[in-house]
C-alpha distance (Angstrom), angle and dihedral (degrees) to the residues before:
residue distance angle dihedral
A1 . . .
A2 3.81 . .
L3 3.86 92.3 .
N4 3.81 89.7 57.1
L5 3.84 93.9 48.5
R6 3.81 113.8 122.7
R7 3.79 127.0 -164.5
S8 3.76 131.8 172.2
L9 3.79 117.6 -109.3
G10 3.80 86.3 -133.7
D11 3.77 89.9 69.5
K12 3.78 93.5 88.6
G13 3.81 93.8 164.7
M14 3.79 89.2 78.8
P15 3.83 115.8 87.7
E16 3.84 88.1 -143.4
V17 3.82 91.7 58.2
R18 3.81 91.2 49.1
A19 3.77 90.3 50.5
A20 3.84 89.5 49.8
L21 3.82 89.0 52.0
G22 3.83 90.6 53.7
A23 3.82 99.5 -103.5
E24 3.77 120.4 147.4
G25 3.79 131.1 -166.0
I26 3.79 139.0 58.9
F27 3.79 118.3 -42.5
E28 3.78 139.5 175.8
G29 3.75 119.7 -142.2
A30 3.80 146.4 108.8
D31 3.81 117.4 -66.3
Y32 3.80 125.9 -144.4
R33 3.80 88.6 -75.6
G34 3.77 91.6 57.6
V35 3.82 90.3 -115.7
P36 3.84 117.8 136.0
V37 3.80 109.1 -111.2
I38 3.79 140.8 168.0
A39 3.83 111.2 -131.7
A40 3.78 135.8 -171.1
V41 3.81 114.0 -150.9
R42 3.78 121.6 -162.6
A43 3.81 131.9 170.3
I44 3.80 119.4 -120.0
P45 3.79 108.1 -126.7
D46 3.79 116.4 -110.2
S47 3.76 89.9 8.1
P48 3.82 138.0 93.4
W49 3.83 88.1 -135.5
R50 3.78 126.7 105.6
L51 3.80 125.0 -148.8
I52 3.81 115.6 -138.7
A53 3.81 122.2 -165.8
R54 3.77 112.6 -176.0
M55 3.76 139.6 173.5
D56 3.78 130.3 -169.2
L57 3.84 112.6 -105.1
V58 3.80 88.7 -130.2
E59 3.82 88.0 62.3
V60 3.81 92.0 44.3
Y61 3.82 94.9 51.2
A62 3.82 96.5 37.7
P63 3.85 92.9 89.4
L64 3.78 89.2 46.7
G65 3.78 90.7 52.8
E66 3.78 90.2 49.6
R67 3.79 90.6 48.9
L68 3.80 89.4 48.2
W69 3.82 91.7 54.6
Q70 3.78 89.8 46.8
L71 3.81 89.9 51.3
V72 3.84 91.0 48.4
F73 3.79 89.1 50.4
L74 3.79 92.9 49.3
V75 3.81 91.9 47.0
T76 3.78 90.6 48.6
V77 3.82 92.1 49.8
L78 3.83 89.4 47.1
L79 3.78 92.9 50.5
L80 3.78 91.2 47.8
G81 3.81 90.2 49.4
V82 3.80 92.0 49.2
G83 3.82 90.3 47.0
A84 3.81 90.3 50.6
V85 3.79 92.2 49.5
L86 3.80 92.1 47.2
G87 3.78 90.2 47.2
L88 3.79 90.5 51.6
V89 3.78 92.7 47.7
W90 3.82 91.4 47.8
R91 3.82 90.9 49.4
Q92 3.79 92.0 49.3
E93 3.81 91.6 48.0
S94 3.83 90.9 47.8
V95 3.79 91.2 50.1
R96 3.77 91.0 47.8
F97 3.83 92.0 47.6
F98 3.81 94.4 50.0
R99 3.82 91.0 43.0
E100 3.80 90.4 53.4
R101 3.83 90.3 46.5
Y102 3.78 89.9 50.4
E103 3.81 94.0 47.0
A104 3.80 90.6 46.2
G105 3.81 90.9 50.7
L106 3.77 90.9 46.5
A107 3.80 91.9 49.8
Q108 3.81 90.5 47.4
R109 3.79 91.0 50.0
R110 3.82 91.1 48.9
S111 3.77 90.1 48.4
A112 3.82 90.7 50.7
E113 3.77 90.8 49.0
Q114 3.79 91.8 49.0
W115 3.82 89.8 48.3
Q116 3.80 91.2 49.8
S117 3.81 92.1 48.0
T118 3.80 90.4 50.6
F119 3.82 90.4 44.6
D120 3.80 92.2 51.4
A121 3.83 92.1 45.5
I122 3.82 91.1 66.9
S123 3.80 108.5 102.0
D124 3.82 94.7 -151.2
L125 3.81 125.0 75.7
V126 3.82 107.5 -91.4
C127 3.79 125.2 173.4
V128 3.80 139.7 164.1
I129 3.80 113.5 -127.6
S130 3.83 127.3 -166.9
A131 3.77 125.8 -131.5
D132 3.80 90.0 -93.7
Y133 3.87 90.0 52.9
Q134 3.81 96.3 -105.7
V135 3.80 116.8 145.0
V136 3.83 109.0 -112.8
Q137 3.81 97.4 174.5
I138 3.79 137.2 -0.8
N139 3.77 134.5 -177.7
E140 3.79 129.8 -123.2
A141 3.79 92.9 -98.6
G142 3.82 89.4 57.0
C143 3.78 92.1 49.9
R144 3.83 90.7 51.1
S145 3.83 91.1 46.9
L146 3.80 92.8 52.4
G147 3.78 94.2 38.0
L148 3.77 92.6 -129.2
S149 3.79 136.3 108.9
R150 3.79 122.2 -106.9
E151 3.80 90.9 -108.6
Q152 3.81 90.4 54.0
I153 3.80 92.2 51.3
I154 3.80 106.5 41.3
G155 3.77 112.6 90.5
R156 3.83 95.6 23.6
R157 3.79 125.0 105.4
C158 3.77 117.3 -98.9
C159 3.85 91.5 -133.5
E160 3.79 89.2 55.2
L161 3.79 91.2 52.2
T162 3.82 98.0 44.3
Q163 3.79 104.4 27.2
G164 3.81 104.9 19.0
T165 3.82 91.4 -123.6
G166 3.79 133.3 120.1
A167 3.80 96.1 -131.1
P168 3.81 133.1 42.0
S169 3.79 119.6 -104.1
S170 3.78 123.2 -111.6
A171 3.79 89.1 -104.5
C172 3.81 93.2 56.0
P173 3.83 108.4 130.7
C174 3.84 91.1 -150.5
R175 3.81 90.9 60.2
E176 3.82 91.0 48.1
A177 3.82 92.7 47.1
A178 3.80 91.1 50.5
R179 3.80 90.4 50.7
T180 3.78 97.9 46.5
L181 3.83 98.4 29.3
G182 3.77 87.1 -133.4
P183 3.81 137.7 95.1
A184 3.82 117.4 -70.2
T185 3.79 133.5 -170.9
S186 3.80 136.4 -163.9
R187 3.79 139.5 162.5
H188 3.80 126.2 -115.3
Q189 3.78 126.4 -168.1
E190 3.75 121.4 -154.7
K191 3.79 130.7 163.4
G192 3.78 92.1 -9.6
R193 3.77 93.9 -51.6
T194 3.81 127.6 109.8
Y195 3.82 119.1 -139.7
E196 3.76 125.3 -165.4
L197 3.78 109.7 -142.2
V198 3.82 119.5 -158.2
A199 3.84 124.8 -175.0
W200 3.78 128.4 -168.0
P201 3.84 118.3 -169.9
I202 3.82 119.5 -130.3
R203 3.76 108.2 -145.8
G204 3.81 119.3 -141.1
A205 3.80 130.6 -153.3
S206 3.82 90.8 -79.1
D207 3.83 90.5 53.1
R208 3.79 89.9 -110.1
A209 3.80 125.7 130.2
């Protein structure tokens, strides 16, 4: 029974022993059951007795554990909400980025088609020639004049197409335009007809034609 319980006064981890030794205050320790408790010890006035009020630590920390789980739940919900918002923002930005890319590509394609239509509407032979005299682009009038398709012309040298040679002549306006970085003209006779050739240089980033 509790009245027959004996404990050594050297076991100062017990709140009961501390009370027996005259201590007062709030202590943590194991009671006579061996269960961790928190105890408040107060002296009863005009009496050698001590009053002990104790509570198991499990009961003390139970609300804290419940609060901790509530906090974990709230933090989890908050993180999920932030993740959902970030995901939505990322998705909207991705959609906007690809839409802008698509619209830019569509506008560029329309611009290229308009340029090609204007280019082909010119009645004179017009072509774009690289620095090594290869035809980069040519209009429909040029294709009709040479009697070849655009695919058969692009990539070949202009001198090969017009003169049947592998190198331009000294009177080639393209050679003169590349040298002076200005427009150049010359005349070319073929099959009894005289053609006026005009070349305009297109300057690159290094200011070269």
